[in-house]
C-alpha positions in Angstrom: 95.3 83.5 101.9 97.1 84.0 104.9 95.4 85.4 108.1 96.8 88.7 107.6 95.7 89.0 104.0 92.2 87.9 105.4 92.0 90.6 108.0 92.9 93.3 105.5 90.3 92.0 103.0 87.7 91.9 105.7 88.5 95.8 106.4 88.2 96.5 102.8 84.7 94.9 102.6 83.7 96.7 105.7 84.9 100.0 104.6 83.2 99.4 101.2 79.9 98.2 102.5 79.7 100.1 105.7 78.1 97.2 107.5 78.3 93.4 106.8 77.1 90.1 108.2 79.1 87.3 109.1 77.5 84.9 106.5 78.3 87.5 103.8 82.0 87.9 104.7 82.5 84.1 104.9 80.8 83.4 101.4 82.9 86.2 100.0 86.3 85.0 101.4 85.2 81.2 101.2 86.0 80.4 104.9 83.9 79.2 107.9 81.6 81.7 109.7 83.4 80.7 112.8 86.7 82.2 111.3 85.0 85.2 110.5 83.6 85.7 113.9 87.2 85.5 115.4 88.4 87.9 112.9 85.7 90.3 113.5 86.4 89.9 117.3 90.3 90.5 116.8 89.5 93.6 114.6 87.1 95.0 117.0 89.7 94.7 119.8 91.9 96.9 117.7 89.2 99.4 117.3 89.2 98.9 113.4 85.5 97.9 113.3 82.6 97.5 115.8 80.7 94.4 116.4 77.0 94.0 115.8 74.6 91.2 116.3 75.7 88.7 113.7 78.3 91.3 111.8 80.2 94.1 112.0 80.2 98.1 110.9 82.9 100.5 110.1 84.5 102.9 112.3 86.7 105.8 112.2 89.6 103.3 112.7 88.7 101.2 109.6 88.1 104.2 107.4 92.0 105.0 107.9 93.5 101.7 107.8 96.7 101.3 109.2 99.5 100.1 107.1 99.9 97.2 109.2 96.6 95.9 108.2 96.9 97.0 104.3 97.7 94.4 102.1 98.3 95.9 98.6 96.1 94.5 95.7 99.1 94.9 93.4 102.0 93.5 95.5 103.4 92.2 92.5 103.3 95.4 90.8 104.9 97.4 94.0 107.6 95.0 93.8 108.5 95.3 90.0 108.2 99.3 90.8 110.8 98.8 93.5 113.2 96.9 91.8 113.3 99.6 89.1 113.7 102.4 91.6 116.7 100.3 93.4 118.7 100.3 90.0 118.9 104.1 90.3 120.8 104.0 93.6 124.4 103.9 94.0 126.7 103.1 96.9 127.1 106.0 99.3 124.1 108.0 98.0 121.7 109.8 100.5 118.2 108.9 99.6 115.1 110.0 100.8 111.6 108.2 101.6 108.2 109.6 102.6 105.8 107.1 103.9 103.7 104.5 102.2 103.5 100.8 101.1 105.2 101.6 97.7 108.2 103.6 99.3 108.5 100.8 102.0 108.7 98.1 99.2 111.5 100.5 97.5 113.6 100.6 100.5 113.6 97.0 101.0 114.6 96.6 97.3 117.5 98.9 97.8 119.2 97.5 100.7 118.8 93.9 99.5 121.1 94.9 96.6 124.6 93.3 97.2 126.0 96.6 96.2 125.0 97.9 99.8 126.6 94.9 101.6 128.9 95.8 104.6 132.2 96.8 103.2 135.7 97.4 104.6 135.6 98.4 108.3 138.0 101.5 107.2 135.4 102.7 105.1 134.7 106.4 106.3 131.4 106.6 104.6 128.2 104.5 105.2 127.2 102.2 102.5 123.8 104.4 102.2 122.4 107.1 104.0 118.5 107.2 104.4 116.5 110.4 105.4 112.9 109.6 106.2 110.0 110.6 108.3 108.4 107.1 108.0 108.9 105.3 111.2 108.1 101.8 109.8 110.9 102.4 107.1 113.3 103.5 109.7 112.6 100.7 111.8 113.0 98.1 109.2 116.4 99.4 108.1 118.0 100.2 111.5 119.2 96.7 111.9 121.5 97.1 109.0 124.6 98.7 110.7 126.2 99.7 107.2 123.1 102.0 106.5 123.1 105.4 108.5 119.4 106.2 109.2 118.3 109.9 109.7 114.6 110.2 111.1 112.9 113.3 111.3 111.2 114.4 114.4 107.7 115.0 114.5 104.1 114.0 115.7 103.4 110.5 114.2 100.3 109.9 112.0 98.8 106.3 113.1 97.5 105.5 109.6 100.8 106.2 107.9 103.7 106.0 110.4 104.7 109.2 109.0 106.1 112.0 111.3 104.9 115.5 110.5 105.0 118.9 111.8 107.5 121.7 112.6 110.1 119.4 114.3 110.2 117.3 111.0 110.5 120.6 108.9 113.4 121.7 111.0 115.6 118.5 110.4 114.8 118.3 106.6 116.1 122.0 106.5 119.6 120.7 107.4 120.0 117.9 105.0 121.0 117.3 101.3 119.5 114.4 99.4 120.5 113.0 96.2 117.6 110.9 95.4 114.0 111.3 96.8 111.4 108.3 96.4 108.0 109.8 96.8 104.8 107.8 97.4 101.7 109.5 96.4 97.7 109.4 97.1 97.1 110.8 93.8 98.7 112.0 90.7 97.7 113.7 87.5 98.8 116.3 84.8 97.1 119.3 86.2 97.8 119.1 90.1 100.9 117.0 89.9 101.5 114.8 92.7 99.2 115.1 95.8 98.4 113.7 99.3 95.1 113.3 101.1 96.4 115.1 104.3 98.0 118.4 104.3 100.4 118.2 106.9 101.9 115.0 105.2 102.1 116.9 101.9 104.0 119.7 103.7 106.8 117.4 104.9 106.8 115.8 101.5 107.2 119.0 99.7 110.4 119.7 101.9 111.7 116.1 101.1 111.3 117.1 97.2 113.0 120.5 97.7 116.0 118.9 99.4 116.6 116.4 96.8 118.7 116.5 93.6 116.6 114.0 91.8 112.7 113.3 92.5 111.4 109.9 91.7 107.8 109.4 92.2 106.9 105.7 92.7 103.1 104.7 92.4 100.8 102.1 90.7 98.6 103.2 88.1 95.4 103.3 90.3 96.6 106.8 91.7 96.3 108.3 88.1 92.4 107.9 88.7 92.2 109.5 92.2 92.2 113.1 93.5 93.6 114.4 96.8 93.5 117.6 98.9 96.9 118.6 99.2 99.6 119.2 96.7 103.1 117.6 97.1 104.7 119.0 94.0 104.0 120.0 90.4 105.1 117.5 87.5 108.0 120.1 86.6 109.7 119.2 90.0 109.3 115.4 89.3 112.3 113.9 87.3 111.3 110.2 87.0 108.0 108.6 87.6 107.9 104.7 87.7 104.6 103.0 87.5 103.1 100.0 85.8 101.6 99.5 82.5 98.1 100.1 83.5 98.5 103.9 83.3 96.4 105.4 79.9 98.8 105.7 77.4 97.4 109.5 76.6 98.2 110.3 80.0 101.7 108.9 80.0 102.3 111.0 76.8 101.1 114.1 78.5 103.6 113.5 81.4 106.3 112.9 79.2 105.6 116.1 77.4 105.9 117.9 80.7 109.6 116.8 80.9 109.1 113.7 83.1 110.8 110.6 82.5 108.3 107.6 82.7 109.4 104.1 83.5 106.7 101.5 82.8 107.1 98.1 84.6 
């Protein structure tokens, strides 16, 4: 386990338990108590937990984990989802992304495709145009000169790196998107796709509205969750890419609603 993975796991344990001691976490992760103390101190400096005598407790920072400390339990699943999503994109497409670990994986998989390699210098169009409100995705792709990056304005959310608010909405009114890849906090047959925060959901709705094709990318754990703010109903989703952990009955109900499901 890398240090990054260990820090993420510590945060998960602290959030789950509320308060933990050094010995418990050391035993759980099979590392020394000295290592855990150093990790606690490092996370406390970032205000992601609070140190106590012999342990640590959750804070507001640890309850909303930044993506930089969030190591997905299903990394392999996300990679398979990303690989399937990448096959849907063609050279010169305009694609949209909202924020999240899954959409970030999709963005990486797409730009790794040789079809988006730099072309003839006289080529008038960029190999790919990306529209996103996610600062981490934009930053990661900016170094690829053959890709045009359009970033919305707005106020940055520290937990998701998503830009929200009226500035983001104004930019999205002006663009047309071929394919939008949308990550969600929850999805079911009744509410459709949803997000925890209403400001993020509002921007996500606009990305959906500007796209000719809407592809929701999510692991199957999101089917067992509920979220406060609606992004879009199933009727506005064209394709859902998820893993085979989704309940077959739920998958059949989603297909009956006219959504193509890709299981990876």
